[in-house]
C-alpha positions as CSV (number, residue, x, y, z in Angstrom):
1,M,6.7,-14.5,-0.1
2,Y,3.5,-15.4,2.3
3,I,0.8,-13.5,-0.5
4,K,-0.8,-17.1,-1.1
5,N,-4.0,-18.1,-0.1
6,Q,-4.1,-19.4,4.0
7,Q,-5.1,-19.0,7.4
8,F,-3.5,-18.3,10.6
9,K,-2.9,-17.3,13.6
10,D,1.5,-16.9,14.2
11,E,3.0,-13.9,15.1
12,D,5.8,-15.0,12.6
13,T,3.6,-15.9,9.8
14,L,1.5,-13.0,10.6
15,F,4.5,-10.6,10.9
16,E,5.4,-12.3,6.9
17,V,2.7,-11.4,5.4
18,L,2.6,-7.7,7.1
19,F,6.0,-7.1,5.4
20,D,4.9,-8.7,2.1
21,F,1.1,-7.3,2.3
22,E,3.5,-3.5,3.0
23,I,4.1,-3.0,-1.2
24,G,-0.1,-2.8,-0.9
25,E,-2.8,-0.8,-0.3
26,P,-4.4,-0.9,2.8
27,S,-7.8,-0.5,3.5
28,P,-8.8,2.6,6.0
29,Y,-9.2,0.7,8.9
30,M,-5.1,-0.7,8.3
31,Q,-3.8,3.0,8.0
32,G,-6.6,3.6,10.8
33,V,-3.6,1.0,13.5
34,I,-1.1,2.5,10.6
35,D,-2.0,6.1,12.1
36,N,-1.8,5.1,16.1
37,V,1.4,3.4,15.7
38,V,3.7,5.3,14.2
39,A,2.2,8.5,16.0
40,K,3.1,6.5,19.1
41,I,6.6,5.5,18.4
42,D,7.0,8.9,16.6
43,S,6.6,10.8,20.7
44,D,9.4,8.5,22.5
45,R,11.5,10.9,23.2
46,A,14.1,8.1,24.3
47,F,13.6,6.0,20.8
48,F,15.2,8.6,18.4
49,E,17.9,9.4,20.6
50,H,18.7,5.8,20.6
51,L,18.1,6.4,16.6
52,D,20.4,9.9,16.5
53,T,23.2,6.7,18.1
54,L,23.2,4.4,14.5
55,E,23.9,4.5,11.2
56,E,20.7,5.7,8.4
57,E,21.3,2.2,7.0
58,D,20.5,-0.2,10.3
59,R,18.2,3.5,11.7
60,L,15.7,2.8,9.1
61,E,15.5,-0.5,9.8
62,L,15.5,-0.5,13.6
63,Y,12.6,2.0,12.9
64,D,10.4,-0.2,10.6
65,D,11.2,-3.2,12.8
66,V,9.8,-1.6,15.8
67,K,6.8,0.1,13.9
68,R,6.0,-3.6,11.4
69,E,6.0,-5.6,15.5
70,Q,4.1,-2.9,17.0
71,I,1.8,-3.3,14.4
72,V,1.4,-6.9,15.0
73,K,0.2,-6.0,18.3
74,A,-2.4,-3.9,17.5
75,L,-3.4,-6.7,15.2
76,R,-3.3,-9.6,17.8
77,R,-5.3,-7.9,20.0
78,S,-8.0,-6.9,17.7
79,F,-8.8,-10.0,15.6
80,T,-8.4,-14.2,16.5
81,L,-7.6,-15.4,12.7
82,F,-6.0,-13.5,9.9
83,V,-6.7,-14.8,5.8
84,V,-4.7,-14.4,3.5
85,E,-7.0,-14.8,-0.1
86,K,-6.3,-13.4,-3.1
87,A,-4.5,-11.0,-3.0
88,S,-6.0,-9.5,0.3
89,F,-5.4,-9.5,4.2
90,F,-8.2,-9.3,6.0
91,G,-8.2,-9.4,10.6
92,V,-11.2,-12.1,11.1
93,D,-12.3,-11.6,15.0
94,G,-15.9,-13.6,15.6
95,K,-17.6,-13.2,12.5
96,D,-15.9,-10.4,11.6
97,R,-13.8,-10.1,9.2
98,I,-12.2,-7.0,8.1
99,L,-10.3,-5.9,5.2
100,L,-6.4,-4.9,6.3
101,Y,-4.7,-4.8,2.9
102,S,-5.6,-5.8,-1.2
103,I,-2.9,-6.1,-3.8
104,D,-2.6,-6.0,-7.6
105,L,-0.1,-8.9,-8.4
106,Y,-1.3,-8.0,-11.8
């Protein structure tokens, strides 16, 4: 579990933190990122044809992994640093610090 106070820049940690925070509440900014990624994935006919060849569990896992990977790429384009602090997940670009997720750990 990566929900601990930390700062990081690397994609692997971002992927893991994103996975953990998905059980939390996305900010309006983050919900917009998610919606854009889902719309892009859902419009990829070839991807869905491939998904149809898989068993349901594999299909769901692949869809989630691809979605998370695309969200990571979108976040990396927008932010240079990521911060987890007090059960909240932020993207930082210069002086701008944008809430991405918050989670109630209690």
